C-alpha positions as CSV (number, residue, x, y, z in Angstrom):
1,M,90.2,135.4,87.3
2,P,92.6,135.9,90.1
3,R,96.4,135.9,89.5
4,E,99.1,134.4,91.8
5,G,100.6,137.9,92.6
6,D,97.2,139.0,93.8
7,V,97.0,135.9,96.0
8,D,100.4,136.7,97.7
9,L,99.4,140.2,98.4
10,R,96.0,139.1,99.9
11,Q,97.8,136.5,102.2
12,L,100.2,139.1,103.5
13,A,97.4,141.6,104.2
14,L,95.5,138.8,105.8
15,L,98.4,137.9,108.1
16,I,98.8,141.5,109.2
17,F,95.0,141.8,109.7
18,V,94.8,138.6,111.9
19,L,97.9,139.7,113.9
20,V,96.4,143.2,114.6
21,I,92.9,141.8,115.5
22,G,94.5,139.1,117.7
23,L,96.6,141.5,119.7
24,G,93.6,143.8,119.9
25,L,91.3,141.0,121.2
26,T,94.1,139.9,123.7
27,W,94.4,143.4,125.1
28,S,90.7,143.8,125.3
29,A,90.1,140.3,126.8
30,T,93.0,140.7,129.3
31,R,91.8,144.2,130.4
32,E,88.3,142.7,130.9
33,A,89.6,139.8,132.9
34,V,91.7,142.2,135.0
35,H,88.6,144.5,135.6
36,S,86.5,141.4,136.4
37,A,89.1,140.1,139.0
38,Q,89.2,143.6,140.6
39,S,85.4,143.8,140.6
40,E,85.2,140.3,142.2
41,A,87.6,141.3,144.9
42,M,85.6,144.6,145.5
43,A,82.4,142.6,145.6
44,R,83.7,140.3,148.3
45,F,84.8,143.4,150.2
46,E,81.5,145.0,149.8
47,S,79.7,141.9,150.9
48,A,81.8,141.6,154.0
49,A,81.4,145.3,154.7
50,E,77.7,145.1,154.3
51,L,77.5,142.1,156.8
52,Y,79.8,144.1,159.0
53,T,77.6,147.2,159.2
54,D,74.6,144.9,159.5
55,R,76.0,143.4,162.6
56,I,76.7,146.9,164.0
57,S,73.2,148.1,163.0
58,G,71.8,144.9,164.5
59,T,73.6,145.7,167.8
60,F,72.0,149.1,168.1
61,K,68.5,147.9,167.0
62,T,68.7,145.0,169.4
63,G,69.6,147.3,172.2
64,I,66.6,149.6,171.3
65,T,64.3,146.5,171.2
66,M,65.5,145.2,174.5
67,A,65.1,148.7,176.1
68,G,61.5,148.6,174.9
69,D,61.0,145.2,176.7
70,L,62.7,146.5,179.8
71,N,60.4,149.6,179.6
72,R,57.2,147.3,179.5
73,Y,58.5,145.3,182.5
74,Y,59.2,148.4,184.5
75,Y,56.0,150.1,183.7
76,A,54.0,146.9,184.6
77,S,55.8,146.5,187.9
78,D,54.1,148.0,190.9
79,H,57.3,148.1,193.0
80,M,60.7,148.0,191.4
81,T,63.9,148.1,193.5
82,R,67.4,148.9,192.3
83,A,68.4,145.5,193.1
84,G,65.5,144.1,191.2
85,F,66.4,146.3,188.2
86,S,69.9,145.0,188.3
87,S,68.8,141.4,188.5
88,I,66.5,141.9,185.4
89,V,69.5,143.2,183.4
90,D,71.8,140.4,184.6
91,A,69.2,137.9,183.6
92,T,68.9,139.4,180.1
93,S,72.1,138.3,178.4
94,I,71.6,140.4,175.2
95,L,70.8,143.5,177.3
96,H,74.0,143.4,179.3
97,Q,76.2,142.0,176.7
98,N,79.2,144.3,175.9
99,R,77.5,147.0,178.1
100,R,79.4,149.4,180.4
101,L,76.2,150.8,181.8
102,V,72.3,150.2,181.6
103,A,70.2,152.8,183.5
104,I,66.9,154.5,183.7
105,V,67.6,158.2,183.7
106,A,65.2,160.7,185.2
107,P,65.1,164.2,183.7
108,V,64.7,166.6,186.7
109,P,65.1,170.3,187.1
110,H,67.9,171.1,189.5
111,G,65.4,172.8,191.8
112,R,63.3,169.6,192.2
113,I,66.1,167.1,193.1
114,G,64.5,166.6,196.5
115,L,61.4,165.3,194.9
116,L,63.4,162.7,192.9
117,E,65.2,161.5,196.1
118,Q,61.9,161.2,197.8
119,V,60.4,159.1,195.0
120,A,63.6,156.8,195.2
121,R,63.1,156.3,199.0
122,T,59.4,155.4,198.5
123,R,60.5,152.6,196.0
124,D,63.7,151.4,197.6
125,S,64.9,151.2,201.2
126,E,68.5,151.8,200.0
127,P,69.7,155.4,200.2
128,Y,69.6,157.5,197.1
129,H,71.5,160.7,196.7
130,A,71.6,162.8,193.5
131,H,75.0,164.2,192.8
132,E,77.2,165.7,190.2
133,P,80.4,164.1,188.7
134,V,83.6,165.1,190.3
135,G,85.5,167.6,188.2
136,V,82.6,168.5,185.8
137,T,80.9,171.8,186.2
138,S,77.1,171.7,185.6
139,P,74.7,174.6,185.3
140,A,72.8,175.2,188.5
141,K,69.9,177.2,187.2
142,D,66.4,176.0,188.5
143,T,65.1,176.0,184.9
144,D,68.0,173.7,183.7
145,I,67.3,170.1,183.6
146,G,69.6,167.4,185.1
147,Y,69.6,163.8,183.9
148,Y,70.1,161.5,187.0
149,L,70.7,157.8,187.0
150,F,67.7,156.4,188.8
151,Y,68.2,152.7,188.4
152,V,71.7,151.5,187.4
153,W,73.2,148.3,186.4
154,A,77.0,148.0,185.7
155,P,79.4,145.0,185.4
156,D,81.3,146.2,188.4
157,K,78.8,146.4,191.5
158,Q,81.0,149.1,193.1
159,N,80.6,151.3,190.0
160,E,76.8,150.5,190.1
161,T,76.6,151.9,193.6
162,A,78.8,154.9,192.9
163,W,76.9,155.9,189.7
164,T,73.4,155.6,191.3
165,G,72.1,159.3,191.4
166,L,74.8,160.6,189.1
167,N,73.9,163.5,186.9
168,I,74.9,162.1,183.5
169,G,73.6,165.3,181.9
170,A,76.5,167.3,183.5
171,W,78.5,166.6,180.4
172,P,77.3,169.1,177.7
173,A,77.4,166.7,174.8
174,V,75.4,164.1,176.7
175,H,73.0,166.7,178.0
176,S,72.4,168.1,174.5
177,F,71.8,164.5,173.1
178,L,69.3,163.6,175.8
179,D,67.5,166.9,175.3
180,E,67.2,166.0,171.7
181,V,65.9,162.5,172.5
182,M,63.3,163.9,174.9
183,A,62.2,166.5,172.2
184,T,61.9,164.0,169.4
185,N,60.6,161.1,171.6
186,K,62.4,158.6,169.5
187,P,65.2,156.2,170.3
188,A,68.7,157.3,169.1
189,A,72.4,156.7,169.6
190,I,75.6,158.7,169.5
191,P,79.4,158.0,169.8
192,L,80.4,159.2,173.2
193,P,83.2,161.4,173.9
194,M,85.6,160.4,176.6
195,L,83.7,161.2,179.9
196,G,86.0,159.6,182.5
197,H,84.6,158.1,185.8
198,D,85.0,154.7,184.2
199,I,81.8,155.3,182.3
200,A,83.5,156.2,179.0
201,P,87.3,156.5,179.8
202,S,88.3,156.0,176.2
203,P,87.0,156.4,172.6
204,G,84.7,153.6,171.1
205,N,81.7,153.8,173.4
206,V,78.2,154.4,172.1
207,M,75.3,155.7,174.1
208,I,71.8,154.3,173.1
209,A,68.9,156.4,174.6
210,T,65.3,155.2,174.5
211,P,62.6,157.6,175.9
212,I,59.9,155.9,178.2
213,V,56.9,156.9,180.2
214,T,56.8,156.1,184.0
215,R,53.9,155.4,186.4
216,E,55.1,157.8,189.2
217,G,57.7,160.6,189.9
218,P,58.8,162.2,186.6
219,R,56.4,161.1,184.0
220,R,58.9,160.7,181.3
221,A,62.3,159.1,181.6
222,V,65.1,157.6,179.4
223,I,66.6,154.1,179.4
224,V,70.4,154.7,178.7
225,Q,72.8,152.0,177.5
226,I,76.5,152.6,177.0
227,V,77.9,149.9,174.6
228,D,81.6,149.1,174.5
229,M,82.1,149.0,170.6
230,G,85.6,147.7,171.0
231,A,84.1,144.6,172.6
232,V,81.4,144.4,170.0
233,M,83.9,144.6,167.1
234,R,86.0,141.9,168.7
235,S,82.9,139.5,168.7
236,I,82.1,140.4,165.2
237,A,85.8,139.8,164.1
238,E,85.4,136.2,165.4
239,T,83.6,135.6,161.9
240,H,86.5,134.7,159.6
241,S,85.2,136.7,156.6
242,L,85.0,139.9,158.8
243,S,88.3,139.5,160.7
244,S,90.3,141.8,158.5
245,L,87.8,144.7,158.5
246,N,88.3,148.0,160.3
247,L,85.7,150.7,161.0
248,Q,85.6,154.5,161.2
249,V,82.5,156.0,162.7
250,R,81.3,159.7,162.7
251,S,78.0,161.1,163.9
252,S,76.7,164.6,164.9
253,W,73.8,166.0,166.9
254,N,72.3,169.3,168.3
255,Q,71.9,170.4,164.8
256,G,75.4,169.5,163.8
257,K,77.0,171.6,166.5
258,I,78.5,168.5,168.2
259,S,80.3,165.9,166.3
260,E,82.0,162.8,167.5
261,G,83.6,159.6,166.2
262,F,86.1,156.9,166.6
263,S,88.1,154.3,164.7
264,I,88.3,150.6,165.5
265,R,91.2,148.6,164.0
266,H,93.0,145.4,164.2
267,Q,90.0,143.3,165.2
268,G,88.8,145.7,167.9
269,T,92.2,145.8,169.7
270,E,92.9,149.4,168.9
271,V,90.2,152.0,169.5
272,D,91.1,155.7,168.8
273,N,90.2,158.8,166.9
274,Q,92.8,158.3,164.1
275,P,91.7,159.1,160.5
276,L,91.8,156.6,157.6
277,P,95.3,155.9,156.3
278,K,96.4,158.3,153.6
279,N,99.6,156.7,152.4
280,Q,98.2,153.2,152.1
281,A,96.0,151.7,149.4
282,I,92.8,150.3,151.0
283,W,89.4,149.0,150.2
284,Q,86.7,151.3,151.6
285,I,83.0,152.0,151.4
286,H,80.8,154.7,152.8
287,E,77.4,153.8,154.3
288,K,74.7,155.8,156.1
289,L,73.0,154.4,159.3
290,Q,69.8,156.2,160.5
291,L,69.4,156.0,164.3
292,G,66.6,158.3,165.4
293,P,67.4,161.8,164.4
294,Q,71.1,160.9,164.1
295,V,72.6,159.8,160.8
296,W,75.8,157.8,161.3
297,D,78.6,157.7,158.7
298,L,80.2,154.2,158.7
299,T,83.3,153.6,156.8
300,P,84.3,150.0,156.7
301,W,87.9,149.6,155.3
302,A,90.6,147.0,154.9
303,P,94.1,146.8,153.4
304,L,94.3,145.5,149.8
305,R,96.1,142.4,151.0
306,A,92.9,141.4,153.0
307,F,90.9,140.9,149.7
308,R,93.5,140.1,147.2
309,V,92.7,140.4,143.5
310,D,93.2,137.2,141.7
311,Y,95.0,137.9,138.5
312,G,95.3,134.2,137.5
313,P,92.3,134.2,135.1
314,A,93.6,137.3,133.5
315,V,97.0,135.7,132.9
316,I,95.3,132.6,131.6
317,T,93.1,134.7,129.3
318,A,96.2,136.6,127.9
319,S,98.0,133.3,127.3
320,V,95.0,131.7,125.5
321,C,94.4,134.7,123.3
322,L,98.0,134.9,122.3
323,L,98.1,131.1,121.7
324,L,95.0,131.4,119.6
325,T,96.4,134.4,117.6
326,G,99.6,132.5,116.9
327,L,97.6,129.4,115.9
328,V,95.5,131.4,113.5
329,L,98.7,133.1,112.0
330,F,100.1,129.6,111.6
331,I,97.0,128.4,109.8
332,V,97.0,131.4,107.5
333,W,100.7,131.0,106.7
334,S,100.4,127.3,106.1
335,Q,97.5,127.9,103.7
336,S,99.4,130.4,101.5
337,E,101.1,127.7,99.5
338,R,97.7,126.1,98.9
339,A,96.4,129.3,97.6
340,K,98.0,129.1,94.2
341,R,96.6,125.6,93.7
342,V,93.2,126.9,94.7
343,V,93.5,129.7,92.1
344,E,94.3,127.2,89.5
345,I,91.4,125.0,90.5
346,V,89.0,128.0,90.7
347,N,90.0,128.9,87.1
348,R,89.5,125.4,85.9
349,R,86.2,125.1,87.6
350,T,85.1,128.6,86.3
351,R,85.6,127.4,82.7
352,A,83.7,124.2,83.6
353,L,80.8,126.2,85.1
354,K,80.7,128.5,82.1
355,E,80.3,125.5,79.9
356,A,77.7,124.1,82.3
357,H,75.8,127.5,82.2
358,E,75.7,127.4,78.4
359,E,74.3,123.8,78.6
360,L,71.7,125.0,81.2
361,E,70.6,127.8,79.0
362,E,69.8,125.2,76.3
363,H,67.9,123.1,78.8
364,Y,66.0,126.1,80.0
365,K,64.8,126.9,76.5
366,L,63.7,123.3,76.1
367,L,61.9,123.5,79.5
368,Q,60.1,126.7,78.3
369,N,58.9,124.8,75.2
370,L,57.7,121.9,77.5
371,N,55.9,124.3,79.8
372,K,54.1,125.8,76.9
373,D,53.0,122.3,75.7
374,V,51.9,121.5,79.2
375,E,49.9,124.7,79.4
376,E,48.2,123.9,76.1
377,A,47.5,120.4,77.3
378,R,45.9,121.8,80.6
379,Q,43.7,124.2,78.7
380,S,42.6,121.4,76.4
381,A,41.8,119.3,79.5
382,E,39.8,122.0,81.0
383,T,37.9,122.5,77.8
384,A,37.2,118.8,77.5
385,N,36.0,118.7,81.2
386,R,33.7,121.7,80.6
387,A,32.4,120.0,77.4
388,K,31.9,116.7,79.4
389,S,30.0,118.6,82.1
390,E,27.9,120.4,79.6
391,F,27.2,117.2,77.8
392,L,26.1,115.4,81.0
393,A,23.8,118.3,81.8
394,T,22.3,118.4,78.4
395,M,21.9,114.6,78.0
396,S,20.4,114.5,81.6
397,H,17.8,117.0,80.6
398,E,17.2,115.3,77.2
399,L,16.8,111.8,78.9
400,R,14.5,113.1,81.8
401,T,11.8,114.4,79.3
402,P,11.0,111.0,77.7
403,L,11.6,109.2,81.0
404,N,8.9,111.4,82.7
405,A,6.6,110.3,79.8
406,I,7.4,106.7,80.2
407,L,6.9,106.9,84.0
408,G,3.6,108.6,83.6
409,F,2.2,106.2,81.0
410,S,3.5,103.1,83.1
411,Q,1.7,104.7,86.1
412,L,-1.6,104.9,84.1
413,L,-1.1,101.3,82.8
414,R,-0.5,100.1,86.3
415,E,-3.6,101.8,87.8
416,Q,-5.9,101.0,84.8
417,P,-7.9,104.2,85.1
418,L,-9.2,103.8,81.4
419,G,-10.3,100.2,81.9
420,D,-9.1,96.7,82.4
421,L,-6.1,95.7,80.2
422,G,-7.4,92.2,80.1
423,D,-4.2,90.4,81.1
424,A,-2.6,90.7,84.5
425,R,0.8,90.4,83.0
426,Y,0.4,93.8,81.3
427,V,0.1,95.2,84.8
428,E,3.2,93.5,86.0
429,Y,5.1,94.8,82.9
430,A,3.9,98.3,83.6
431,V,5.1,98.0,87.2
432,D,8.5,96.8,85.9
433,I,8.6,99.6,83.4
434,H,7.8,102.3,86.2
435,T,10.3,100.8,88.6
436,S,13.1,100.7,86.1
437,G,12.2,104.2,84.9
438,S,12.3,105.5,88.4
439,H,15.7,104.0,89.0
440,L,17.0,105.4,85.8
441,L,15.6,108.8,86.6
442,S,17.4,108.7,90.1
443,L,20.7,107.9,88.2
444,I,20.1,110.7,85.8
445,N,19.3,113.2,88.6
446,D,22.5,112.2,90.5
447,I,24.5,112.6,87.2
448,L,22.9,116.0,86.7
449,D,23.6,117.1,90.2
450,L,27.2,116.0,89.9
451,A,27.6,117.9,86.7
452,K,26.1,121.0,88.3
453,L,28.5,120.7,91.2
454,E,31.5,120.4,88.9
455,A,30.3,123.3,86.9
456,G,29.7,125.4,90.1
457,K,26.0,126.0,89.2
458,I,24.6,124.8,92.5
459,N,24.2,127.6,95.0
460,I,23.4,127.0,98.7
461,E,20.3,129.1,99.5
462,R,19.7,130.6,102.9
463,K,16.1,130.4,104.0
464,V,14.2,129.5,107.2
465,V,13.8,125.7,107.5
466,D,11.2,124.0,109.8
467,T,13.4,121.1,111.2
468,R,10.3,119.0,112.2
469,A,8.7,119.4,108.9
470,L,11.9,118.6,107.1
471,V,12.2,115.3,108.9
472,D,8.5,114.5,108.4
473,R,8.7,115.0,104.7
474,V,11.5,112.5,104.4
475,L,9.6,110.0,106.5
476,T,6.6,110.3,104.3
477,L,8.7,109.9,101.0
478,L,10.7,106.8,102.2
479,G,8.1,105.4,104.6
480,Q,6.6,103.0,102.0
481,Q,10.1,101.8,101.0
482,A,10.8,100.9,104.6
483,E,7.5,99.4,105.2
484,D,7.8,97.1,102.1
485,K,11.1,95.7,103.7
486,G,9.5,95.3,107.1
487,I,12.0,97.5,109.0
488,E,11.2,100.4,111.5
489,F,11.8,103.8,110.1
490,K,11.6,106.8,112.5
491,A,13.1,110.1,113.5
492,E,14.4,111.6,116.6
493,V,14.8,115.3,117.1
494,A,16.5,116.5,120.3
495,E,14.6,118.9,122.6
496,A,17.5,121.4,122.4
497,M,17.4,121.4,118.6
498,P,15.9,124.7,117.4
499,S,12.5,124.4,115.7
500,H,13.6,126.6,112.8
501,I,17.1,127.1,111.4
502,W,18.6,129.0,108.4
503,G,19.6,126.7,105.6
504,D,18.8,125.2,102.2
505,E,15.8,123.1,102.7
506,L,16.0,121.4,99.3
507,R,19.7,120.4,99.7
508,L,19.2,119.3,103.3
509,R,16.3,117.1,102.2
510,Q,18.4,115.8,99.3
511,I,21.2,114.8,101.8
512,M,18.7,113.2,104.2
513,I,16.9,111.3,101.4
514,N,20.2,110.0,100.0
515,L,21.4,108.8,103.4
516,A,18.2,107.3,104.5
517,S,17.5,105.5,101.2
518,N,20.9,104.1,101.3
519,A,20.3,102.9,104.9
520,I,17.0,101.4,104.0
521,K,18.5,99.7,100.9
522,F,21.1,97.8,102.8
523,T,19.0,97.1,106.0
524,N,17.1,93.8,105.9
525,K,15.8,93.9,109.5
526,G,15.9,96.2,112.5
527,S,15.5,99.9,112.2
528,V,16.7,103.0,110.4
529,V,16.7,106.2,112.6
530,I,17.2,109.8,111.6
531,R,18.4,112.0,114.4
532,L,18.8,115.8,114.6
533,L,20.6,117.2,117.6
534,P,22.7,120.3,118.3
535,K,26.5,120.0,118.8
536,P,29.1,122.7,118.7
537,F,32.3,122.3,116.6
538,A,35.6,121.8,118.3
539,N,36.5,125.6,117.9
540,G,33.4,126.6,119.8
541,Q,31.2,127.5,116.7
542,A,27.5,126.5,117.0
543,G,26.5,123.5,115.0
544,W,24.0,120.7,114.6
545,V,24.2,117.0,113.5
546,L,22.1,115.2,111.0
547,E,22.6,111.5,111.7
548,V,21.2,108.5,110.0
549,Q,21.7,105.1,111.9
550,D,20.8,101.7,110.5
551,T,21.1,98.0,111.7
552,G,22.2,96.9,108.2
553,I,25.1,94.9,106.8
554,G,27.6,97.4,107.7
555,I,30.8,98.5,105.9
556,P,34.3,96.9,106.3
557,E,36.9,99.2,107.9
558,D,39.2,99.1,104.8
559,K,36.4,100.3,102.6
560,Q,35.2,103.2,104.7
561,S,37.9,105.6,103.6
562,T,36.6,105.5,99.9
563,L,32.9,105.5,100.8
564,F,32.3,109.1,99.6
565,D,34.4,108.7,96.5
566,R,32.5,109.1,93.1
567,F,31.4,105.8,91.3
568,T,32.6,103.7,94.3
569,Q,30.6,100.6,95.6
570,V,31.6,98.8,98.7
571,D,30.7,95.5,97.1
572,P,30.1,95.2,93.3
573,S,27.8,92.3,93.9
574,L,25.5,94.4,96.1
575,S,25.5,97.0,93.4
576,R,24.0,94.6,90.9
577,R,21.4,93.5,93.5
578,H,20.4,96.9,94.9
579,G,21.2,99.1,92.0
580,G,23.1,102.5,92.0
581,V,26.5,103.6,90.6
582,G,28.0,105.2,93.8
583,L,27.1,108.9,93.3
584,G,24.6,109.5,96.2
585,L,27.2,109.6,99.0
586,A,29.6,111.5,96.8
587,I,26.9,114.2,96.2
588,C,26.2,114.3,99.8
589,R,29.7,115.0,100.7
590,E,29.9,117.8,98.0
591,L,26.8,119.4,99.4
592,V,28.1,119.2,103.1
593,D,31.4,120.7,102.0
594,R,29.6,123.7,100.3
595,M,27.7,124.1,103.5
596,H,31.0,124.3,105.4
597,G,30.3,121.2,107.3
598,K,31.9,117.7,107.8
599,I,30.6,114.3,107.0
600,S,31.8,111.0,108.5
601,V,31.0,107.4,108.9
602,R,31.2,104.9,111.7
603,S,30.3,101.2,110.8
604,I,30.8,97.7,112.1
605,P,30.0,94.8,109.7
606,D,26.8,92.8,110.5
607,V,26.0,95.4,113.2
608,G,25.1,98.6,111.4
609,T,26.3,102.0,110.0
610,T,26.0,105.5,111.3
611,I,26.6,108.3,108.9
612,R,26.9,111.8,110.4
613,A,26.8,115.3,108.8
614,H,28.0,118.0,111.1
615,L,26.8,121.4,109.9
616,P,27.0,125.0,111.1
617,L,24.0,126.0,113.1
618,E,22.3,129.4,112.9
619,P,18.8,129.4,114.6
620,A,16.1,131.5,113.1
621,D,14.3,133.8,115.6
622,A,10.5,134.4,116.0
623,E,10.5,137.4,113.5
624,D,12.1,135.3,110.7
625,V,9.5,132.6,111.3
626,D,6.6,135.0,111.3
627,D,7.9,136.6,107.9
628,M,8.1,133.1,106.5
629,M,4.5,132.3,107.5
630,I,3.2,135.6,106.0
């Protein structure tokens, strides 16, 4: 049993343990809350950055799509003028939105510039002159390709006129990019370096190039769009959740030999080539954007204050954990005084339990003796039951032997084969003797069958049974009984019922005779019908139904549950009138159970009764039937 000193040491150890666990859980939960708050802020930034880059990607992809639409219109047009081209771009709000230039560029060798000017004159009355940008030196070899602005749209119409015919390929970076687009025949986009000439006077401009096929002149051309990304970013920043984001862009082309990029900060108001801040903690994420053969490196970033970490839940978590730790410590400390009383109570109850244990041991010994007596009584009962069954079987055999003699001699007396008895009353006496003996023999047979069932001496055989012959035999045996009462006795065999099945013909006939004789016994007018029909069980197993329906007196509903019990009669007065001890239906139920079937009753007083035996069905095939005939 525990002592008081042991209790004090355990209480102190428990206090220290609770304190350590509480502080550990507080630290762990607080750290997890802080991590969760930081993750939530990072998730908000990543969501905004993903939307931000989607908007940028959407700008490029929309431009490529609109260039495709412009190409289809241009290709379908028989006669396109520069003014008409400009009007089409003006009418397409998405195509000219945030654009510094939209043009169809014709790649032409320098030696064939005259042919380009000739094509331009055939399509437009306005003069067209191919020229080089001022201050930019372009290679003049005949094999070198120039990229000349053929049709031009610009927000400023003066620039539109000045840029018409300009060799935009004079800038090496642009020339290399357009060569790559023509070679791959795929749309692409690059960050433009500062070109001057008001086309790209500052960083933050993007060139989108879409290769096309023309109907005349140079068979291949390029639709070029120069997008002012500063204006695009300002429109994107109008969305509140994206207003605090900045962007750094970097891309390369010409097998990585040319690289260009820019930075957009403060809602698009500052566009330059500055790198990311190094002395400032920021949120940032790196993403890749594939545009034709070019891969863009996009780095959306924002200062930490733009997506603040909410440490409030972490503070609340730490406070709650500390409060719970203190509460547990207080509870443990407050229980320390009670521990001594608990020890005393435990010791007292231990002694009581010991005494109770000793008393239970005595009761256990008594129960063992009782169990022994019960087992002996059970064995005696089983022995008596076996003796009863053996006695019934023996007596039934002993009684049937003289009864058969009585029935035989009474039959002889009734039929008078040896001569007239001389008095008609002797014949009546012989009939009464034969009738009573037959009834007694039926009772003895039922008792013998019941005894055999209890002793397990009745086996269900498996032989081929002719269903039609089975029914006809019962009709023959009971037909006279039904005819004497003036009722119709017939059988109905469904067409789907197999002609031969596997079963125990003797026991099936016994069930059918018991059910049919009962129906005839309690039917005064109308009919008794035996039906055979196939019907599967609820679980899908094949089955068939043996049904006996009569128009007799019926059975009250409160008596139907005991109908198949042994030595049970629905009405004792009917038993005295019709005879029987209530074993026929009980034997039927036992036999049906042994055949793995089910028996049920449905009856309405003064209307009739239907008793149905639902049995497993195993049809016999032709070979089995032939073997039976042989």
